C-alpha positions in Angstrom: -16.0 -6.0 -14.2 -15.2 -3.6 -11.3 -18.2 -2.6 -9.1 -19.7 0.8 -9.6 -17.9 3.3 -7.4 -21.2 4.5 -5.9 -22.1 1.0 -4.5 -18.7 0.6 -2.8 -18.9 4.1 -1.5 -22.4 3.7 -0.2 -21.5 0.4 1.6 -18.4 2.1 3.1 -20.5 4.9 4.4 -23.1 2.5 5.8 -20.4 0.5 7.4 -18.9 3.6 8.9 -22.3 4.4 10.4 -22.3 1.0 12.1 -24.2 -1.2 9.7 -22.4 -4.5 10.0 -24.5 -6.0 7.1 -22.8 -3.5 4.8 -19.5 -5.2 5.6 -20.8 -8.5 4.4 -21.9 -6.9 1.1 -18.7 -5.0 0.7 -16.2 -7.9 0.7 -17.4 -9.5 -2.6 -17.2 -6.1 -4.3 -13.6 -5.3 -3.2 -12.2 -8.8 -2.9 -10.9 -9.0 -6.5 -9.2 -5.6 -6.1 -7.6 -6.6 -2.9 -6.5 -9.9 -4.4 -4.9 -8.0 -7.4 -3.2 -5.7 -4.9 -1.8 -8.6 -2.9 -0.7 -10.4 -6.0 1.2 -7.2 -7.1 3.0 -7.1 -3.7 3.9 -10.7 -3.8 5.2 -10.7 -7.4 7.8 -8.3 -6.1 8.8 -10.7 -3.3 11.2 -13.6 -3.3 9.7 -16.7 -5.0 9.7 -18.8 -1.8 7.8 -16.2 0.2 5.7 -18.0 2.8 2.7 -15.7 2.5 0.3 -16.3 -0.3 -2.0 -13.7 -1.8 -5.1 -15.1 -0.2 -3.5 -15.0 3.2 -2.3 -11.5 2.7 -5.8 -10.4 1.6 -7.4 -12.0 4.6 -4.9 -10.6 7.1 -5.3 -7.1 5.6 -9.1 -7.4 5.5 -9.2 -8.5 9.2 -7.1 -5.4 10.1 -9.4 -3.2 7.9 -12.6 -4.3 9.6 -11.0 -3.4 13.0 -10.5 0.2 11.8 -13.1 2.0 13.8 -11.8 5.6 13.5 -11.5 5.8 9.7 -14.1 8.0 8.1 -14.6 6.0 5.0 -15.1 8.2 1.9 -14.7 6.1 -1.2 -13.3 3.0 -2.8 -9.9 4.7 -3.6 -9.5 5.5 0.1 -10.4 2.0 1.1 -7.9 0.4 -1.3 -5.2 2.9 -0.2 -5.7 1.9 3.4 -5.7 -1.8 2.4 -2.3 -1.1 0.6 -1.0 0.4 3.8 -2.1 -2.6 5.8 -0.5 -5.0 3.3 2.7 -3.1 3.4 2.8 -3.3 7.2 2.0 -7.0 7.1 4.9 -7.7 4.7 7.3 -5.4 6.6 6.4 -7.1 9.9 6.9 -10.5 8.2 10.3 -9.4 6.8 11.4 -8.0 10.1 10.4 -11.3 11.9 12.3 -13.3 9.2 15.4 -11.1 9.7 15.3 -11.4 13.4 15.0 -15.2 13.1 17.9 -15.3 10.7 20.0 -12.7 12.5 21.2 -10.8 9.4 20.0 -13.1 6.7 19.4 -11.9 3.2 16.7 -9.2 2.8 13.5 -9.5 1.0 13.9 -8.0 -2.5 11.4 -5.6 -3.9 11.7 -4.3 -7.5 10.9 -0.6 -7.7 11.4 -0.5 -11.5 7.7 -1.0 -11.9 6.9 2.3 -10.3 7.8 4.6 -13.1 11.4 3.4 -13.3 11.9 4.6 -9.8 15.1 2.6 -9.5 15.8 1.1 -12.9 17.0 -2.5 -13.0 17.6 -2.7 -9.3 16.1 -4.6 -6.4 15.6 -3.0 -3.0 15.2 -4.5 0.4 11.6 -4.0 1.6 12.8 -3.0 5.1 15.0 -0.4 3.6 12.1 1.0 1.6 9.9 1.0 4.7 12.6 2.8 6.7 13.0 5.4 3.9 9.2 5.9 3.7 9.0 6.4 7.5 11.8 9.0 7.2 9.9 10.7 4.4 6.8 10.8 6.5 8.6 12.8 9.1 9.9 15.1 6.4 6.7 15.3 4.3 3.8 13.1 5.4 1.8 14.0 2.3 4.5 12.8 -0.1 4.9 9.6 1.9 1.2 8.9 1.7 1.3 9.6 -2.1 4.0 7.0 -2.5 2.1 4.5 -0.4 -1.0 5.0 -2.5 0.6 5.1 -5.9 3.3 2.4 -5.5 1.9 0.1 -2.9 -1.8 0.8 -3.5 -1.5 0.8 -7.3 -3.7 3.8 -7.5 -3.7 6.1 -10.4 -2.9 9.8 -10.1 -6.6 10.6 -10.3 -7.5 8.0 -7.6 -4.8 9.2 -5.4 -6.0 12.8 -5.8 -9.5 11.7 -4.9 -8.4 9.7 -1.9 -6.3 12.5 -0.4 -8.4 15.4 -1.6 -5.7 17.2 -3.6 -5.3 18.2 -7.2 -3.9 16.0 -9.9 -1.0 18.5 -10.4 -0.1 18.4 -6.7 -0.1 14.6 -6.8 2.1 14.5 -9.9 4.6 17.1 -8.4 4.8 15.4 -5.0 5.1 11.9 -6.6 8.1 13.1 -8.6 9.7 14.8 -5.6 9.1 11.9 -3.3 10.7 9.4 -5.7 13.8 11.5 -5.9 13.9 12.0 -2.2 13.5 8.2 -1.5 16.1 7.3 -4.1 18.6 9.6 -2.4 17.7 8.4 1.0 18.0 4.7 0.1 21.3 5.3 -1.7 22.7 7.2 1.4 21.6 4.4 3.8 23.2 1.7 1.6 26.6 3.3 1.8 
């Protein structure tokens, strides 16, 4: 059973105010959500991926606790930042693997899970990261929405809460961002 939103939010606020004990209480409350998030990422990866969900959670958590400038607001925001950390870890891992192999096969990531973003196709994680970075230059808000919805697994409501926008804005930008990314990825693949 997920922890009450208020207890996670209260612990995040305490942690943000410098209470290190709050961090010790927070981990057990968010660990399952982080583990599910990591499992979701790794299910989209190649079967022989060297990172395991536990290692991904621990690496992301270590990076999260080093975040001193984040003004923690709620669980949705925390999970969104965790999703961003996991994405960066996996992209860094993929880039290192590509550098080692000098042009080896890319890591495949199925986007069909995300509202049939790219039906029945696999996409290189590095290509997706590059496209998201390009989208961030064009429209940072849409890029953040994709990151939270696709990588973070947040609902429209949770994304709206984390960013502080309306549900209608999130839905509209989500649709526009998916179309933009699809076009960008197709253009880069040619």
